[in-house]
C-alpha positions in Angstrom: -119.5 174.6 -46.1 -120.0 176.8 -49.5 -117.1 177.1 -52.2 -114.9 180.5 -52.1 -115.3 183.0 -55.3 -113.3 183.1 -57.9 -112.6 178.9 -57.3 -113.1 176.9 -60.4 -116.0 174.1 -59.8 -114.6 170.6 -59.2 -116.4 167.9 -60.9 -115.8 164.0 -60.2 -116.8 161.1 -61.9 -116.2 157.3 -61.3 -116.5 154.3 -63.6 -116.0 150.6 -62.9 -113.3 148.6 -65.0 -116.4 146.1 -65.4 -115.7 145.5 -69.3 -115.8 147.2 -72.5 -118.0 150.3 -72.4 -121.3 149.7 -73.7 -123.4 152.1 -75.8 -125.7 152.6 -72.4 -122.6 154.3 -70.7 -121.7 156.2 -73.6 -125.2 157.8 -74.0 -126.3 158.0 -70.4 -122.6 159.2 -69.1 -119.5 159.2 -71.0 -120.4 161.3 -73.7 -121.8 164.1 -71.4 -118.3 163.6 -69.8 -116.6 164.5 -73.0 -118.5 167.6 -73.3 -117.6 168.8 -70.0 -114.0 167.9 -71.1 -114.5 170.1 -74.2 -116.3 172.9 -72.6 -113.4 173.2 -69.8 -115.5 175.2 -67.3 -114.8 172.9 -64.8 -111.9 171.2 -62.8 -112.7 167.5 -63.7 -111.6 164.1 -62.4 -112.1 160.9 -63.8 -111.3 157.9 -61.7 -111.5 154.3 -63.0 -112.7 152.8 -59.5 -111.1 149.5 -59.4 -111.5 149.1 -55.6 -114.7 149.2 -56.2 -114.6 146.3 -58.6 -113.2 143.9 -56.2 -116.7 143.8 -53.7 -117.6 141.2 -56.2 -115.7 137.9 -57.8 -113.1 138.7 -60.1 -109.8 137.6 -61.3 -106.8 139.8 -60.2 -105.0 139.5 -63.6 -108.4 140.2 -65.2 -108.6 143.0 -63.2 -105.7 144.7 -64.4 -106.5 144.0 -67.8 -109.7 145.5 -67.9 -108.4 148.6 -66.2 -106.0 149.7 -69.0 -108.8 148.6 -71.3 -111.1 151.1 -69.6 -108.1 153.8 -69.9 -108.2 153.2 -73.6 -111.9 153.6 -73.9 -112.0 156.6 -71.8 -109.3 158.3 -74.0 -110.5 157.1 -77.5 -114.0 158.6 -76.3 -112.5 161.9 -75.8 -111.5 162.0 -72.1 -108.4 163.9 -73.1 -105.6 163.6 -70.3 -104.3 166.8 -70.8 -107.2 168.5 -70.2 -108.6 166.7 -67.3 -107.2 164.5 -64.4 -107.8 160.7 -65.4 -106.5 158.3 -63.0 -107.0 154.9 -61.3 -108.4 155.0 -58.0 -106.2 152.6 -56.2 -103.1 154.4 -56.9 -104.3 157.0 -54.6 -104.8 154.9 -51.6 -106.1 158.1 -49.8 -109.5 157.1 -50.8 -109.6 153.7 -48.9 -108.2 155.8 -45.8 -110.9 158.4 -46.4 -113.8 155.6 -46.8 -112.9 154.1 -43.1 -112.8 157.6 -41.5 -116.3 158.1 -43.2 -117.5 154.7 -41.9 -117.6 156.3 -38.5 -120.0 158.8 -39.2 -122.4 156.8 -41.6 -125.4 155.0 -39.9 -125.8 151.0 -40.8 -129.5 152.3 -41.7 -128.6 154.4 -44.5 -126.6 151.7 -46.1 -128.9 149.2 -45.6 -131.5 151.1 -47.2 -129.5 151.6 -50.5 -131.4 150.2 -53.6 -128.3 148.9 -55.2 -127.2 146.8 -52.2 -130.4 145.1 -51.7 -130.6 144.4 -55.9 -126.9 143.1 -55.8 -127.3 140.7 -52.5 -130.7 139.6 -53.4 -130.8 135.9 -52.9 -127.1 135.3 -52.3 -125.8 133.2 -49.5 -122.5 135.0 -49.2 -122.4 139.0 -49.2 -119.1 140.8 -49.2 -118.6 143.5 -46.6 -117.3 145.5 -48.9 -120.6 145.6 -51.1 -122.4 146.6 -48.1 -120.0 149.8 -47.4 -119.7 150.2 -51.2 -121.5 153.7 -51.0 -119.0 154.7 -48.2 -116.1 154.5 -50.4 -118.0 156.3 -53.1 -118.5 159.2 -50.4 -114.6 159.1 -50.5 -114.2 159.1 -53.8 -116.1 162.3 -54.1 -114.8 164.4 -50.9 -111.4 163.2 -50.8 -111.0 166.1 -54.0 -113.8 168.3 -52.5 -115.9 167.9 -55.7 -118.8 170.3 -56.0 -120.4 168.8 -58.9 -121.1 165.0 -59.7 -122.1 163.7 -62.9 -125.0 161.1 -62.2 -127.7 159.2 -63.5 -131.1 158.9 -61.7 -130.1 155.7 -60.3 -127.2 157.1 -58.7 -128.7 159.9 -56.7 -129.6 157.7 -53.6 -125.9 157.6 -53.3 -125.2 161.0 -54.1 -127.5 161.9 -51.4 -125.9 159.9 -49.0 -122.5 161.5 -49.6 -124.6 165.0 -49.0 -125.7 163.6 -45.6 -122.3 162.3 -44.8 -120.9 165.9 -45.3 -123.3 167.2 -42.9 -122.6 164.7 -40.2 -118.9 164.9 -40.6 -118.6 168.6 -40.5 -121.4 169.2 -37.4 -119.3 166.3 -35.6 -115.5 167.3 -36.5 -115.6 170.9 -38.4 -116.6 172.5 -41.8 -114.1 170.2 -44.0 -116.4 169.2 -46.9 -118.6 170.8 -49.1 -121.9 169.2 -50.1 -121.8 168.4 -54.1 -124.3 168.8 -56.2 -125.6 166.4 -59.1 -125.3 166.9 -62.6 -128.3 164.9 -64.2 -127.7 163.2 -67.5 -130.1 164.4 -70.1 -130.4 161.2 -72.1 -133.5 158.8 -71.0 -132.0 155.6 -69.3 -131.0 153.1 -71.8 -132.3 149.8 -71.3 -130.5 146.4 -72.3 -131.0 144.5 -75.3 -133.8 142.4 -73.5 -135.7 145.2 -72.6 -136.0 144.1 -68.9 -133.3 146.0 -67.0 -130.7 148.8 -67.5 -127.9 147.5 -70.5 -125.3 145.8 -68.3 -122.2 143.7 -69.6 -123.0 141.5 -66.7 -126.1 140.7 -67.4 -125.3 139.8 -71.2 -127.7 142.7 -72.6 -125.4 145.2 -73.7 -123.8 146.3 -77.2 -120.1 147.5 -76.7 -118.7 150.8 -78.0 -116.1 149.5 -79.9 -117.2 146.3 -81.5 -117.0 145.9 -85.1 -120.1 147.3 -87.1 -121.2 143.5 -87.9 -121.0 142.4 -84.2 -122.9 145.6 -83.2 -125.6 145.0 -85.8 -126.2 141.6 -84.9 -126.7 142.4 -81.5 -129.1 145.3 -82.0 -130.8 143.3 -84.6 -132.4 141.4 -81.9 -132.8 144.0 -79.5 -136.4 143.9 -77.6 -138.9 146.8 -79.2 -142.5 147.3 -78.4 -144.4 144.0 -77.4 -147.6 144.6 -78.9 -146.0 145.5 -82.2 -146.5 141.7 -83.7 -146.1 142.8 -87.5 -144.9 145.8 -89.3 -148.5 146.7 -89.9 -149.5 146.9 -86.2 -149.1 150.7 -85.1 -146.1 151.2 -82.8 -145.8 152.6 -79.5 -142.4 154.9 -79.6 -142.8 155.8 -75.8 -142.2 152.4 -74.6 -139.4 151.4 -77.1 -136.1 151.1 -76.3 -135.1 151.8 -80.1 -136.8 154.8 -80.1 -135.2 155.7 -76.8 -131.7 155.3 -78.3 -132.9 157.1 -81.5 -133.7 160.3 -79.4 -130.0 160.1 -78.3 -128.1 159.5 -81.0 -130.3 160.7 -84.2 -130.7 164.2 -85.6 -134.3 166.0 -84.0 -135.7 165.5 -87.9 -134.7 161.9 -87.9 -136.5 161.4 -84.3 -140.0 162.9 -85.7 -139.9 161.0 -88.7 -139.3 157.9 -86.4 -141.8 158.7 -84.3 -144.4 159.2 -87.1 -143.8 156.3 -89.1 -143.6 154.0 -86.5 -147.1 155.3 -84.8 -148.5 155.0 -88.3 -147.5 151.6 -89.1 -145.2 153.2 -92.0 -141.7 151.5 -90.9 -141.0 148.2 -89.5 -139.1 147.7 -86.5 -135.6 146.1 -88.4 -135.7 149.5 -90.8 -135.9 151.5 -87.6 -132.9 149.7 -86.0 -131.0 149.7 -89.5 -131.1 153.5 -89.6 -130.2 153.8 -85.8 -127.2 151.3 -86.5 -126.2 153.7 -89.3 -126.5 156.8 -87.1 -124.3 154.9 -84.5 -121.5 154.0 -86.8 -121.2 157.6 -87.9 -120.7 158.6 -84.6 -118.7 155.3 -83.2 -116.0 155.0 -86.4 -113.7 158.0 -85.2 -113.7 156.5 -81.4 -112.8 152.8 -83.0 -109.7 154.2 -85.2 -108.8 156.4 -82.2 -108.9 153.3 -79.5 -106.8 151.4 -82.2 -104.0 153.9 -82.3 -103.9 154.1 -78.7 -103.7 150.5 -78.5 -100.4 151.0 -80.7 -99.1 153.0 -77.9 -100.0 151.7 -74.6 -97.3 153.3 -72.7 -98.9 156.6 -73.7 -101.9 155.8 -72.1 -100.4 154.2 -68.7 -98.0 157.6 -68.5 -101.2 159.5 -68.7 -102.5 157.3 -65.9 -99.4 157.9 -63.8 -99.5 161.5 -64.3 -103.3 162.0 -63.2 -102.8 159.9 -60.1 -99.6 162.1 -59.1 -102.3 165.3 -59.6 -104.8 163.6 -57.6 -102.7 162.2 -54.9 -101.5 165.8 -54.1 -104.9 166.9 -53.3 -105.8 163.8 -51.7 -102.6 164.0 -49.3 -103.8 167.8 -48.4 -107.5 166.6 -47.9 -106.4 163.7 -45.6 -104.1 165.8 -43.3 -107.2 168.2 -42.6 -109.2 164.7 -41.8 -106.4 163.5 -39.1 -106.3 166.7 -38.0 -109.8 167.3 -37.3 -110.4 163.5 -36.2 -107.2 163.5 -33.9 -105.6 161.1 -35.7 -101.7 160.4 -35.9 -99.3 162.9 -34.0 -98.9 165.2 -36.4 -100.7 167.8 -34.0 -99.4 166.3 -30.9 -96.4 168.2 -29.5 -92.9 166.3 -28.7 -93.3 166.9 -24.9 -96.8 165.4 -24.6 -95.7 162.1 -26.4 -95.1 159.0 -23.9 
């Protein structure tokens, strides 16, 4: 199924309320979302996916706090509710309804092959069914709005391919309702955690929060893992394996990146000095965001209303999609004439 001529492309992005946005989120995803908002070329939907967050142990009261905090973070970063649709997943119940419908065309074998499920379930005695079916809900998130574009990192491509497979299976079985979405790949290299062992993550304790104070930010960045073979300043560095250099490429000017590479490989700049320059460049970019977030915290009702408005818009589209789904799948009594009812 292809998009009709003249229809504005629709993009969908989701983020879990797992804690404060960190610099990996910012560089790898959110900054790109802000660029989309500013360009206003697409119909943009940004969703705080709280239903995904309940697949692991959590405290309900804390989850509600994290949802609102994530909304503050996103708006402060530039996800302007006046120029896009920002909402909370569970405020649109059709997400979970569509997920159940899509589970009828999603093979267990495909879910068993999901890399993230293997990683998150490894070594655990108790694994919730929700963690296993997590990708089905992701498919529903995207397809509920008939999104044609999905900004993703390389680690999410497997999930998006499952979405595309689901579209093909559903359309073949029930009719051409959905369009296969295409990825928008982040141009930012993968940001590793401060430990240098895995992708930056709050749950792994290897992240730097985007809205931490300048002092807290530097204290964490100062201890970040660099080139393991560079033990002294006099040792020539290898920027291509250094996470600090990767962040320089994302945040610093091209001239600064070139200078960083040259001085590192020639052992003319030490790792601590390199981190200091990086921290200064982050501070220039993040200070306006911190200021904006403080202003939003002083007016929380403004953000709550924006979420309600966003959910109302999302719900209208979701309800329309689900009417089509129920009709094509033969669910409910909407298409059954009264004389045929028992």
